[in-house]
C-alpha positions as CSV (number, residue, x, y, z in Angstrom):
1,X,11.1,8.2,24.3
2,X,14.7,8.3,23.6
3,X,16.3,11.1,21.6
4,X,16.8,10.5,17.8
5,X,20.7,10.9,16.9
6,X,20.7,14.0,14.8
7,X,22.3,13.6,11.0
8,X,25.5,15.9,10.6
9,X,25.0,19.6,11.0
10,X,21.6,19.3,12.5
11,X,20.7,19.8,16.2
12,X,17.8,17.8,18.2
13,X,15.1,20.3,19.2
14,X,12.0,18.5,20.5
15,X,10.1,15.2,19.8
16,X,6.5,15.0,19.9
17,X,4.2,11.9,19.9
18,X,4.9,11.5,16.3
19,X,7.3,14.3,15.0
20,X,10.9,14.9,15.5
21,X,11.9,18.3,15.0
22,X,15.7,19.3,14.2
23,X,17.1,23.0,13.8
24,X,19.0,23.6,10.5
25,X,20.5,27.3,10.9
26,X,17.5,29.7,10.8
27,X,15.0,26.6,9.6
28,X,13.5,23.6,11.0
29,X,13.6,20.2,9.8
30,X,10.3,18.5,10.6
31,X,10.3,14.5,10.6
32,X,7.2,12.3,10.7
33,X,8.2,8.9,12.4
34,X,6.2,5.8,12.2
35,X,5.2,6.1,15.7
36,X,1.5,6.1,16.5
37,X,0.0,7.5,19.6
38,X,-3.6,7.0,21.0
39,X,-5.2,8.5,24.0
40,X,-1.7,10.8,24.3
41,X,0.2,7.9,24.8
42,X,2.9,6.5,22.4
43,X,2.4,3.0,21.3
44,X,5.7,0.8,21.4
45,X,5.0,-0.4,17.9
46,X,5.5,1.4,14.5
47,X,3.3,1.5,11.6
48,X,5.7,1.0,8.5
49,X,5.4,3.7,6.0
50,X,3.2,5.9,8.3
51,X,5.6,8.9,8.3
52,X,5.9,9.1,4.5
53,X,2.3,8.8,4.1
54,X,1.6,11.9,6.7
55,X,4.0,13.7,4.8
56,X,3.2,13.2,1.5
57,X,-0.7,14.0,2.3
58,X,0.3,16.9,4.1
59,X,2.0,18.4,1.2
60,X,-1.0,17.6,-1.0
61,X,-3.1,19.2,1.5
62,X,-1.1,22.4,1.8
63,X,-0.8,23.2,-2.1
64,X,-4.8,22.9,-2.4
65,X,-5.6,24.9,0.7
66,X,-2.8,27.4,0.0
67,X,-5.6,30.3,-0.7
68,X,-6.7,30.3,2.5
69,X,-3.7,30.4,5.0
70,X,0.2,30.7,4.2
71,X,1.8,27.7,5.7
72,X,5.2,26.5,7.3
73,X,6.7,24.6,4.5
74,X,10.0,25.9,2.8
75,X,11.0,22.8,1.0
76,X,10.2,19.1,0.8
77,X,13.3,18.2,-1.0
78,X,16.1,20.3,0.9
79,X,16.2,17.7,3.7
80,X,18.8,14.9,4.8
81,X,18.6,12.1,2.5
82,X,18.2,9.6,5.4
83,X,15.1,11.1,6.4
84,X,13.4,9.2,3.3
85,X,10.5,11.0,2.3
86,X,9.2,11.8,6.0
87,X,10.7,15.5,6.4
88,X,9.9,18.9,5.2
89,X,12.1,21.9,5.9
90,X,9.8,24.5,7.6
91,X,10.0,28.2,8.7
92,X,9.9,28.8,12.4
93,X,6.9,30.2,13.9
94,X,5.6,31.1,17.5
95,X,3.3,28.3,18.0
96,X,-0.1,29.3,19.2
97,X,-0.8,27.3,22.6
98,X,-4.3,25.9,21.6
99,X,-5.1,22.8,19.4
100,X,-7.6,24.0,16.9
101,X,-10.1,21.4,15.9
102,X,-13.2,21.6,13.8
103,X,-16.0,19.2,13.6
104,X,-18.8,18.2,11.3
105,X,-19.7,15.0,12.7
106,X,-20.4,13.6,16.3
107,X,-17.7,11.1,17.4
108,X,-15.1,10.8,19.9
109,X,-14.5,12.8,22.7
110,X,-17.1,15.0,21.4
111,X,-19.8,12.3,21.2
112,X,-18.8,11.6,25.4
113,X,-19.7,15.2,26.2
114,X,-22.7,15.6,24.0
115,X,-24.3,12.6,25.7
116,X,-23.5,14.0,29.3
117,X,-24.2,17.8,28.7
118,X,-25.6,18.5,25.2
119,X,-22.9,20.3,24.5
120,X,-19.1,19.9,22.8
121,X,-16.5,22.5,24.2
122,X,-19.4,24.5,25.4
123,X,-21.1,24.7,22.0
124,X,-24.8,23.7,22.2
125,X,-25.9,21.2,19.7
126,X,-29.3,19.9,18.9
127,X,-31.2,16.8,21.1
128,X,-31.2,13.4,19.4
129,X,-27.7,13.3,17.9
130,X,-25.9,9.8,17.7
131,X,-22.7,8.6,17.1
132,X,-22.0,9.4,13.7
133,X,-24.7,12.2,13.2
134,X,-23.8,15.0,10.8
135,X,-24.1,18.2,12.8
136,X,-26.0,21.2,11.2
137,X,-22.8,23.3,10.6
138,X,-19.0,22.6,11.6
139,X,-18.2,24.0,14.9
140,X,-14.9,24.8,16.6
141,X,-14.0,22.6,19.4
142,X,-10.2,23.6,20.7
143,X,-8.3,21.7,23.5
144,X,-5.5,22.7,25.6
145,X,-1.7,21.5,24.2
146,X,-0.2,19.4,26.6
147,X,2.9,18.0,26.8
148,X,3.5,14.3,25.6
149,X,2.0,11.8,27.7
150,X,-0.7,14.3,29.2
151,X,-4.0,14.6,27.7
152,X,-5.3,17.6,26.1
153,X,-8.2,19.1,27.3
154,X,-11.2,20.9,26.2
155,X,-11.5,24.6,25.9
156,X,-14.5,26.7,25.3
157,X,-14.3,29.5,22.8
158,X,-13.9,32.1,25.8
159,X,-11.2,30.2,27.0
160,X,-9.3,30.3,23.9
161,X,-9.9,34.3,23.7
162,X,-8.8,34.4,27.4
163,X,-5.6,32.8,26.6
164,X,-4.6,34.3,23.1
165,X,-6.9,37.4,22.8
166,X,-10.1,37.8,21.1
167,X,-8.9,38.7,17.7
168,X,-6.7,35.7,17.3
169,X,-9.3,33.6,19.0
170,X,-11.1,34.7,16.2
171,X,-8.8,34.1,13.4
172,X,-8.3,30.8,14.6
173,X,-12.2,29.7,14.8
174,X,-12.6,31.2,11.4
175,X,-9.8,29.8,9.7
176,X,-10.0,26.4,11.3
177,X,-13.6,26.2,10.1
178,X,-12.5,27.0,6.8
179,X,-9.9,24.5,6.4
180,X,-12.3,21.6,7.7
181,X,-15.0,23.0,5.1
182,X,-12.6,23.0,2.0
183,X,-10.9,19.5,2.9
184,X,-14.4,18.1,3.4
185,X,-15.7,19.2,0.0
186,X,-12.7,17.9,-1.7
187,X,-12.8,14.5,0.2
188,X,-16.5,14.1,-0.5
189,X,-15.7,14.2,-4.0
190,X,-13.3,11.2,-3.6
191,X,-15.8,9.3,-1.4
192,X,-14.9,10.2,2.0
193,X,-16.2,11.9,5.0
194,X,-14.0,13.8,7.1
195,X,-15.6,14.0,10.6
196,X,-13.3,16.2,12.1
197,X,-9.9,17.5,12.1
198,X,-7.0,19.3,14.2
199,X,-5.0,22.3,12.9
200,X,-2.1,23.6,14.5
201,X,-1.0,27.3,13.7
202,X,2.0,29.9,14.7
203,X,2.8,33.3,13.8
204,X,5.7,34.2,11.2
205,X,7.8,37.0,12.2
206,X,5.6,39.5,10.6
207,X,2.8,38.5,12.6
208,X,0.6,36.2,9.8
209,X,-1.2,33.3,11.2
210,X,0.2,30.1,9.4
211,X,-0.6,26.8,9.3
212,X,2.1,24.3,10.8
213,X,3.0,20.6,11.5
214,X,0.6,18.4,9.3
215,X,-2.9,18.9,7.5
216,X,-6.0,16.7,7.0
217,X,-3.9,13.3,7.6
218,X,-5.1,10.3,9.0
219,X,-3.3,11.1,12.5
220,X,-5.2,14.4,12.5
221,X,-8.5,13.6,11.2
222,X,-11.2,11.1,11.2
223,X,-11.8,9.8,7.5
224,X,-14.7,7.7,7.0
225,X,-15.8,5.9,3.4
226,X,-18.9,8.1,2.5
227,X,-20.9,5.0,1.1
228,X,-21.0,3.0,4.4
229,X,-21.5,6.1,6.8
230,X,-24.3,5.2,9.0
231,X,-25.2,7.4,12.2
232,X,-25.9,5.5,15.4
233,X,-22.9,3.2,15.1
234,X,-19.4,3.1,14.9
235,X,-18.0,4.0,11.5
236,X,-15.3,2.1,9.3
237,X,-12.1,4.6,9.8
238,X,-9.1,5.4,7.5
239,X,-7.3,6.6,10.2
240,X,-6.0,5.6,13.9
241,X,-9.4,4.7,15.3
242,X,-9.0,1.0,14.7
243,X,-5.7,1.1,16.8
244,X,-7.7,3.2,19.4
245,X,-10.4,0.6,19.2
246,X,-7.9,-2.1,19.7
247,X,-6.1,-0.7,22.5
248,X,-9.7,-0.2,24.4
249,X,-10.3,-3.7,23.8
250,X,-7.5,-5.0,25.6
251,X,-8.3,-3.5,29.0
252,X,-5.6,-1.3,29.3
253,X,-5.8,1.7,31.3
254,X,-4.7,4.3,28.8
255,X,-1.5,5.2,30.8
256,X,2.2,4.6,29.9
257,X,3.2,1.9,29.3
258,X,0.9,1.0,26.2
259,X,0.8,-2.6,25.2
260,X,2.6,-3.9,22.0
261,X,0.3,-3.8,19.1
262,X,-0.2,-7.2,17.4
263,X,1.1,-7.7,13.9
264,X,-2.3,-8.1,12.2
265,X,-3.5,-4.6,13.7
266,X,-0.2,-3.2,12.4
267,X,-1.0,-4.5,9.0
268,X,-4.8,-3.6,8.8
269,X,-3.5,0.2,10.2
270,X,-1.0,0.6,7.6
271,X,-3.2,-0.8,4.7
272,X,-6.0,1.9,5.9
273,X,-3.5,4.9,5.9
274,X,-2.4,3.5,2.3
275,X,-6.1,3.5,1.3
276,X,-7.0,6.9,2.8
277,X,-3.7,8.7,0.9
278,X,-4.8,6.7,-2.6
279,X,-8.7,7.7,-2.6
280,X,-8.0,11.3,-1.8
281,X,-4.8,11.8,-3.9
282,X,-5.6,9.5,-6.8
283,X,-2.2,8.2,-6.8
284,X,-1.0,4.8,-6.0
285,X,1.1,4.3,-2.8
286,X,4.5,2.8,-3.6
C-alpha cells in the first residue's frame, strides 16, 4: 500500500485497510478512504463516496451514543479541505489491542465456529441455530487486532482479560454490548437489523475508555433490511458482505493480491452504502 502524500503541515503516521492517519500537532487527522477490504485484504478497486459515507454515518452515531461513552472526535470541520468530508480531527488515545465485537445474530465467522463447536469465541449458544438466527441475548465476541494483511483471530473473554486485565475486559464487554443494543434499537425503528458490529476503544490521557475509529457503519457492522430477514439463508446486506460474496465466488484464495472488482459490483456496493446511510439518518445522500 503506497503512503499517501500528506497535506502541508501534516505528517503521515499510519495507513490501515481503509483509513489514513496524520498528525497535526497534538491531534490526529483520521481520513476514511474509498478503499474496501474483505478477508483482511484491501481490494485494488475503490468504492466511490465510501469514505464520505463512513465519516458522515460515524459522526451521526457518535452524537446519538455520546451518553454511553465519550468518543475521540474533536472536530469534523477543522480538517484540510482536500479531504472533502472524509476526515475528522481526533484526540490521541492509547489504543486497546483488541477488536471488540458484539453479535445479536449468527452470521459470518461466528456461524462457522458455531457449526463446528456450538460456540462463538468460547460463548456457548443454544442448539439448532442457523445462518441469520437471532441470538437469545447479544454476546461479546472479540478478536485480536492484527496488522494489515493478517487475519484477526477469535479471542475468548478470558484471553481478553489476560491481555488487558480483568477490569478493562469487563468494561470493554459491557460498553460494546451497550453500544450494540442502542444501535440495534435505533436501527430497528428505521427498518434495519444490525446483526453485529465492531467497536474500537482507546484510553484518553486521564484513563477514560473512549470510542475510536468508526461507529456502526457498513464497514464495521452487518446491516440487513428487517422486512426481508429470514433465518436459514444468506441475508440481503447493506454492507460489504456483497463484496465478500463476490470475492468468494471468483475462487480467489483470500490472499493478496486481490482481484479487481467489476464495475457492476462497485456500483451495487456503493448503492448499498448510500441506502444504509439514507435509511438510518433519514437524510438524502448527495
